[in-house]
C-alpha positions as CSV (number, residue, x, y, z in Angstrom):
1,M,-0.1,0.1,-0.1
2,L,1.4,3.6,-1.0
3,H,0.3,6.4,1.4
4,S,-0.1,9.9,0.8
5,D,2.1,11.0,3.4
6,R,5.0,10.1,1.1
7,L,3.7,12.9,-0.9
8,E,6.1,15.6,1.1
9,A,7.4,18.7,-0.8
10,A,10.8,17.8,0.8
11,E,10.9,14.6,-1.0
12,L,10.4,16.8,-4.3
13,R,13.2,19.1,-3.5
14,A,15.7,16.3,-3.1
15,D,18.9,16.2,-5.7
16,F,18.5,13.9,-8.4
17,T,19.2,13.7,-11.9
18,W,17.1,12.9,-14.7
19,L,15.9,13.5,-18.3
20,S,18.6,13.3,-20.7
21,E,18.2,15.8,-24.0
22,T,16.2,14.0,-26.3
23,P,18.8,11.5,-28.1
24,G,19.8,12.4,-31.7
25,C,18.4,16.2,-31.5
26,E,20.7,18.7,-32.6
27,D,20.9,21.7,-30.0
28,R,18.3,24.3,-30.7
29,A,17.2,27.3,-29.2
30,I,14.4,27.0,-26.8
31,A,11.4,28.9,-28.1
32,R,9.3,29.2,-24.9
33,E,9.0,28.5,-21.2
34,A,6.1,26.4,-20.0
35,A,5.0,24.4,-16.9
36,V,2.8,21.5,-16.3
37,M,0.7,20.1,-13.4
38,M,1.1,16.5,-12.3
39,L,-1.7,15.8,-9.8
40,L,-1.8,12.8,-7.5
41,S,-5.1,12.2,-5.5
42,E,-5.3,12.2,-1.8
43,D,-6.4,8.3,-1.7
44,P,-4.3,6.0,0.5
45,D,-3.4,4.4,-3.0
46,P,-2.6,7.7,-4.9
47,A,-3.4,8.1,-8.2
48,V,-1.9,10.2,-11.1
49,L,-4.4,12.4,-13.5
50,F,-3.4,12.3,-17.0
51,T,-5.4,13.9,-20.0
52,R,-5.4,12.9,-23.5
53,R,-4.9,15.9,-26.1
54,A,-8.0,16.6,-28.6
55,R,-7.4,15.7,-32.2
56,G,-6.8,18.6,-34.5
57,I,-4.3,20.7,-32.0
58,K,-0.7,20.4,-31.8
59,Q,0.4,16.7,-30.5
60,G,-3.3,15.6,-30.8
61,G,-3.8,12.1,-29.5
62,Q,-0.7,12.4,-27.0
63,V,-1.2,11.6,-23.3
64,S,-0.5,14.7,-21.4
65,F,-0.4,16.7,-18.3
66,P,-2.5,19.9,-17.8
67,G,-0.2,22.6,-18.8
68,G,1.2,25.3,-21.6
69,A,3.2,28.1,-22.2
70,R,3.8,30.4,-19.4
71,D,2.2,34.1,-19.6
72,R,4.6,36.9,-19.0
73,G,5.0,37.5,-15.2
74,E,3.6,34.0,-14.2
75,T,5.4,31.6,-12.1
76,P,5.6,28.1,-13.0
77,N,2.9,27.4,-10.1
78,Q,0.6,29.9,-11.5
79,T,1.0,28.7,-15.1
80,A,0.2,25.2,-14.0
81,L,-2.9,26.1,-12.1
82,R,-4.4,28.2,-14.8
83,E,-3.8,25.7,-17.4
84,T,-5.3,22.9,-15.1
85,F,-8.5,25.1,-14.6
86,E,-8.6,25.8,-18.2
87,E,-8.1,22.4,-19.5
88,V,-10.0,20.3,-16.9
89,G,-12.0,22.9,-14.8
90,L,-10.4,22.1,-11.4
91,P,-10.1,25.5,-9.6
92,P,-6.8,26.3,-8.1
93,S,-8.7,26.3,-4.5
94,E,-8.8,22.9,-5.0
95,I,-5.2,22.2,-5.4
96,A,-2.5,21.8,-2.8
97,I,1.1,22.6,-4.4
98,I,3.4,20.0,-2.8
99,G,6.5,21.1,-4.8
100,H,8.0,21.2,-8.3
101,V,11.2,19.6,-9.8
102,P,13.9,21.3,-11.8
103,S,12.8,22.7,-15.2
104,R,14.2,20.8,-18.0
105,K,15.0,21.8,-21.3
106,F,13.2,19.4,-24.3
107,T,15.1,20.3,-27.6
108,R,12.8,18.0,-29.6
109,L,9.9,20.3,-28.4
110,K,11.9,23.6,-28.0
111,V,10.6,24.0,-24.7
112,D,11.7,24.3,-20.9
113,V,9.2,22.8,-18.7
114,V,8.9,23.1,-14.9
115,P,7.1,20.2,-14.0
116,V,4.6,21.1,-10.7
117,V,3.5,18.3,-8.6
118,G,0.0,18.8,-6.6
119,R,-2.5,17.0,-4.6
120,W,-6.5,17.1,-5.0
121,H,-9.3,15.3,-3.9
122,G,-9.6,12.8,-6.8
123,D,-13.2,13.0,-7.7
124,M,-13.1,12.7,-11.3
125,S,-16.8,13.5,-11.6
126,A,-15.7,17.1,-10.6
127,L,-13.8,17.7,-13.5
128,R,-15.1,19.7,-16.5
129,V,-13.1,18.6,-19.4
130,S,-12.4,21.5,-22.1
131,E,-12.9,19.6,-25.5
132,A,-11.4,22.0,-27.8
133,E,-8.2,20.7,-25.9
134,V,-8.9,17.7,-24.2
135,C,-10.6,14.2,-25.4
136,E,-10.3,12.7,-22.2
137,A,-9.3,12.9,-18.8
138,F,-8.3,9.8,-16.7
139,S,-6.3,8.7,-13.6
140,V,-4.0,5.8,-13.1
141,P,-3.3,4.9,-9.6
142,V,0.4,4.6,-8.4
143,T,0.5,1.0,-8.1
144,Q,-0.5,0.3,-11.7
145,L,2.1,2.9,-12.9
146,V,5.2,1.2,-11.1
147,A,4.0,-2.5,-11.9
148,P,7.0,-3.9,-14.0
149,E,4.3,-5.6,-16.5
150,N,3.3,-1.8,-17.6
151,R,6.6,-0.4,-18.3
152,C,8.5,-0.1,-21.5
153,T,11.1,1.7,-23.3
154,W,9.1,3.6,-25.9
155,I,10.8,4.0,-29.2
156,L,9.9,6.6,-32.2
157,G,11.9,6.8,-35.1
158,D,15.7,5.5,-35.0
159,V,17.1,7.5,-32.1
160,A,14.1,9.1,-29.9
161,R,13.4,6.9,-26.7
162,G,12.9,6.8,-23.2
163,P,10.6,5.5,-20.5
164,G,7.1,4.5,-21.2
165,F,4.0,3.3,-19.7
166,V,1.3,1.0,-21.6
167,I,-1.9,0.6,-19.2
168,D,-5.6,0.0,-20.3
169,G,-4.6,0.2,-24.3
170,R,-3.3,3.9,-23.6
171,F,0.6,4.3,-24.4
172,I,2.4,7.1,-22.0
173,W,5.5,8.3,-23.7
174,G,7.7,11.5,-24.3
175,M,7.7,14.2,-21.6
176,T,4.7,13.0,-20.0
177,A,6.4,9.7,-19.2
178,A,9.7,11.2,-18.4
179,I,8.0,13.4,-15.4
180,T,5.9,10.4,-14.4
181,D,9.0,8.2,-14.3
182,A,11.2,11.0,-12.6
183,V,8.6,11.8,-9.8
184,L,7.8,8.0,-9.1
185,R,11.5,7.7,-8.5
186,I,12.3,10.6,-6.3
187,M,9.5,9.3,-4.1
188,D,10.7,5.8,-4.0
189,F,7.5,4.6,-5.7
190,E,9.3,2.9,-8.6
191,Q,10.1,-0.9,-9.0
192,E,12.7,-2.6,-10.8
193,W,11.4,-3.0,-14.6
194,D,12.7,-4.4,-17.9
195,A,14.4,-1.5,-20.0
196,G,15.0,-3.8,-22.7
197,R,11.4,-4.3,-23.4
198,K,11.1,-1.8,-26.5
199,L,7.7,-0.8,-28.0
200,A,7.1,1.5,-30.9
201,V,5.0,4.3,-30.1
202,P,1.5,3.6,-31.8
203,P,0.2,6.2,-34.7
204,E,-2.7,6.8,-32.5
205,F,-0.6,8.4,-29.8
206,Q,2.0,10.4,-31.6
């Protein structure tokens, strides 16, 4: 059993290294700054909230966290809270920020992202999804995320790859999977898994 008392800001501020630059990508200038919100429910067995981006927008079909570009003058926390409200209708008053992990430059996306981690009540029926941006919102218990049979190394093309998750027919890869993997590891939730299990990213999740 995983307990919510593990979700302390002090743990998130611990020193760790994660996320190499996307393999095979040339050094490119970062075009924008952004923030995303990784939400964990307050249940004894916490779950992570994910969204899937609506078709017809950039990275449509991909599993993601609520988030986006930072407006001028915004802090990463403010951006993550605003985007979460805009995408899934969860007001800032219902989110407790428990920390954030250091920003990371993703050269493939030309973005510098700050992952913000928060807690919420976990009531999925309270969400109001913006259909213009999100085609679905769903949660995955941490116990499922760390289960070795749900882990893989995703592959896209000849060189891009990273830690991934395959759960209930959904393929979680890229930046979202990298952030998930990092937070699970820093909170000591991660179990050993077979990185040699390599799966190509399905077209419908690209």
